[in-house]
Backbone as JSON, one array per atom type, in Angstrom:
{
  "sequence": "MVNRNSIKSFNLIEDYRKNNNLNKTQLAEKLGVTKGYISQILNGDFDHKISKFVDLALSFDKVPIITYKDLKKCIDDDNVK",
  "N": [[-42.8, -75.69, 3.91], [-41.76, -73.31, 1.54], [-41.26, -73.68, -1.86], [-38.37, -72.8, -3.7], [-38.49, -72.38, -6.46], [-41.17, -71.81, -6.74], [-41.31, -69.33, -5.49], [-39.65, -67.84, -7.18], [-41.12, -68.07, -9.56], [-43.45, -66.75, -8.77], [-42.41, -64.14, -8.29], [-41.45, -63.49, -10.85], [-43.8, -63.53, -12.42], [-45.48, -61.72, -11.05], [-43.94, -59.35, -11.11], [-43.8, -58.92, -13.88], [-46.53, -58.6, -14.43], [-47.15, -56.26, -12.97], [-45.31, -54.4, -14.08], [-46.31, -54.18, -16.63], [-48.77, -53.19, -16.27], [-51.02, -54.95, -15.93], [-53.97, -56.71, -15.04], [-54.88, -59.73, -13.27], [-56.61, -61.19, -14.9], [-56.15, -60.11, -17.47], [-53.45, -60.76, -17.75], [-53.61, -63.55, -17.72], [-55.06, -63.96, -20.1], [-53.18, -63.02, -21.95], [-51.18, -64.92, -21.64], [-52.48, -67.19, -22.34], [-53.73, -68.85, -20.52], [-55.83, -69.81, -17.73], [-57.46, -67.5, -15.47], [-57.62, -68.59, -12.99], [-55.44, -70.32, -12.98], [-53.31, -68.52, -12.97], [-53.81, -67.37, -10.48], [-53.34, -69.63, -8.88], [-50.57, -69.96, -9.23], [-49.62, -67.55, -8.16], [-50.45, -67.88, -5.57], [-48.84, -69.87, -4.76], [-49.72, -72.43, -5.02], [-49.37, -74.68, -6.92], [-48.33, -77.06, -9.37], [-46.66, -77.37, -11.9], [-45.76, -78.81, -15.08], [-42.43, -79.25, -16.36], [-42.31, -78.39, -18.99], [-44.39, -76.52, -19.08], [-43.44, -74.66, -17.27], [-41.21, -73.75, -18.7], [-42.52, -72.64, -20.92], [-43.93, -70.53, -19.64], [-41.79, -68.99, -18.61], [-40.49, -68.23, -20.99], [-42.49, -66.65, -22.05], [-42.14, -64.38, -20.61], [-39.84, -63.4, -21.54], [-37.64, -64.71, -20.47], [-35.2, -67.22, -19.73], [-35.33, -70.37, -18.43], [-32.98, -72.06, -16.4], [-31.94, -75.19, -15.87], [-30.53, -77.14, -13.4], [-28.65, -79.84, -11.97], [-28.34, -81.24, -8.8], [-26.71, -82.87, -6.15], [-28.75, -84.91, -4.17], [-28.53, -85.3, -1.33], [-26.83, -83.17, -0.65], [-28.42, -81.02, -1.39], [-30.59, -81.26, 0.4], [-29.21, -80.97, 2.81], [-28.25, -78.33, 2.47], [-30.7, -76.93, 2.41], [-31.58, -77.38, 5.0], [-29.8, -75.9, 6.48], [-30.47, -73.29, 6.01]],
  "CA": [[-41.71, -74.92, 3.35], [-42.05, -72.8, 0.21], [-40.31, -74.06, -2.89], [-37.69, -71.64, -4.29], [-39.01, -72.15, -7.81], [-42.47, -71.16, -6.58], [-41.04, -67.92, -5.2], [-39.14, -67.23, -8.41], [-42.24, -67.96, -10.49], [-44.29, -65.68, -8.26], [-41.76, -62.85, -8.54], [-41.41, -63.27, -12.3], [-45.15, -63.22, -12.9], [-45.97, -60.5, -10.4], [-43.18, -58.22, -11.66], [-44.25, -58.72, -15.26], [-47.9, -58.09, -14.36], [-47.11, -54.87, -12.51], [-44.58, -53.57, -15.05], [-47.12, -54.02, -17.83], [-50.09, -52.72, -15.84], [-52.03, -55.96, -16.26], [-54.59, -57.4, -13.92], [-54.71, -61.17, -13.41], [-57.39, -61.65, -16.06], [-55.43, -59.69, -18.67], [-52.24, -61.56, -17.81], [-54.03, -64.9, -18.11], [-55.39, -63.92, -21.52], [-51.92, -62.86, -22.69], [-50.42, -66.18, -21.56], [-53.3, -68.3, -22.83], [-54.1, -69.72, -19.41], [-56.99, -69.28, -17.01], [-57.18, -66.62, -14.34], [-57.43, -69.5, -11.86], [-54.07, -70.83, -13.03], [-52.47, -67.41, -12.5], [-54.02, -67.29, -9.03], [-52.64, -70.76, -8.26], [-49.14, -69.67, -9.22], [-49.37, -66.45, -7.22], [-50.7, -68.38, -4.21], [-47.89, -70.93, -4.49], [-50.46, -73.68, -5.02], [-49.34, -75.22, -8.28], [-47.3, -78.05, -9.67], [-46.74, -77.52, -13.33], [-44.73, -79.58, -15.76], [-41.27, -78.47, -16.79], [-42.65, -77.75, -20.27], [-45.22, -75.35, -18.78], [-42.52, -73.71, -16.64], [-40.43, -73.18, -19.79], [-43.43, -71.77, -21.67], [-44.17, -69.32, -18.86], [-40.56, -68.2, -18.57], [-40.28, -67.64, -22.32], [-43.49, -65.59, -22.2], [-41.62, -63.2, -19.93], [-38.5, -63.17, -22.11], [-36.66, -65.31, -19.56], [-34.83, -68.6, -20.04], [-35.04, -71.12, -17.21], [-31.79, -72.89, -16.46], [-32.15, -76.33, -14.98], [-29.28, -77.78, -13.01], [-28.8, -81.01, -11.13], [-27.54, -81.14, -7.59], [-26.77, -84.06, -5.32], [-29.9, -84.85, -3.28], [-28.12, -85.1, 0.06], [-26.3, -81.8, -0.53], [-29.57, -80.11, -1.48], [-31.31, -81.36, 1.67], [-28.34, -80.35, 3.83], [-28.27, -76.89, 2.24], [-32.01, -76.42, 2.82], [-31.67, -77.45, 6.46], [-28.94, -74.86, 7.04], [-31.16, -72.0, 5.85]],
  "C": [[-42.06, -74.52, 1.92], [-40.91, -73.16, -0.73], [-39.7, -72.81, -3.52], [-38.19, -71.34, -5.69], [-40.38, -71.5, -7.77], [-42.29, -69.67, -6.34], [-40.56, -67.2, -6.44], [-40.26, -67.06, -9.43], [-43.17, -66.84, -10.07], [-43.69, -64.32, -8.6], [-41.75, -62.52, -10.02], [-42.77, -62.82, -12.82], [-45.65, -61.9, -12.32], [-45.25, -59.26, -10.93], [-43.64, -57.9, -13.08], [-45.63, -58.07, -15.28], [-47.91, -56.61, -13.99], [-46.43, -53.95, -13.52], [-45.36, -53.3, -16.32], [-48.55, -53.6, -17.53], [-51.22, -53.66, -16.24], [-52.67, -56.47, -14.98], [-54.47, -58.9, -14.19], [-55.45, -61.72, -14.64], [-56.67, -61.31, -17.36], [-54.16, -60.51, -18.85], [-52.56, -62.99, -18.27], [-54.35, -64.96, -19.6], [-54.13, -63.84, -22.37], [-51.15, -64.18, -22.75], [-51.2, -67.38, -22.09], [-53.62, -69.33, -21.76], [-55.3, -69.11, -18.7], [-56.54, -68.35, -15.88], [-56.92, -67.47, -13.09], [-56.01, -70.05, -11.8], [-53.1, -69.76, -12.54], [-52.6, -67.29, -10.99], [-53.3, -68.42, -8.3], [-51.15, -70.47, -8.16], [-48.82, -68.6, -8.17], [-49.62, -66.86, -5.78], [-49.74, -69.49, -3.83], [-48.51, -72.31, -4.48], [-50.51, -74.25, -6.43], [-48.21, -76.21, -8.41], [-47.33, -78.26, -11.17], [-45.56, -78.31, -13.89], [-43.58, -78.66, -16.16], [-41.6, -77.74, -18.09], [-43.49, -76.49, -20.04], [-44.36, -74.26, -18.14], [-41.69, -73.0, -17.72], [-41.3, -72.22, -20.6], [-43.68, -70.45, -20.95], [-42.94, -68.41, -18.85], [-40.32, -67.51, -19.91], [-41.28, -66.53, -22.6], [-43.03, -64.28, -21.6], [-40.21, -62.86, -20.38], [-37.4, -63.62, -21.16], [-36.39, -66.74, -20.0], [-34.56, -69.33, -18.73], [-33.79, -71.97, -17.42], [-31.95, -73.97, -15.4], [-30.8, -76.96, -14.68], [-29.61, -78.98, -12.13], [-27.83, -80.91, -9.98], [-27.73, -82.43, -6.8], [-27.9, -83.91, -4.29], [-29.5, -84.58, -1.84], [-27.61, -83.68, 0.29], [-27.46, -80.8, -0.53], [-30.35, -80.09, -0.16], [-30.5, -80.69, 2.79], [-28.35, -78.82, 3.7], [-29.58, -76.27, 2.7], [-32.13, -76.39, 4.34], [-30.84, -76.37, 7.14], [-29.67, -73.52, 7.02], [-32.32, -71.97, 6.74]]
}
């Protein structure tokens, strides 16, 4: 199952990349990360720290909002979808 935050991160990065006519290498340079890291995010194969998630979001002029939800409710909600 694909993590919703992974999808949001993918969309955020891909939209920014396309809107600014950047290739992956240029985007990586702008963000101060490796092209491999960008590829990992776009492939959904990453597990970054909250601090890195915040840094990435702020790079795109976005503010991540973290909320807490009851674990059982979250699992139940995921199973319904």
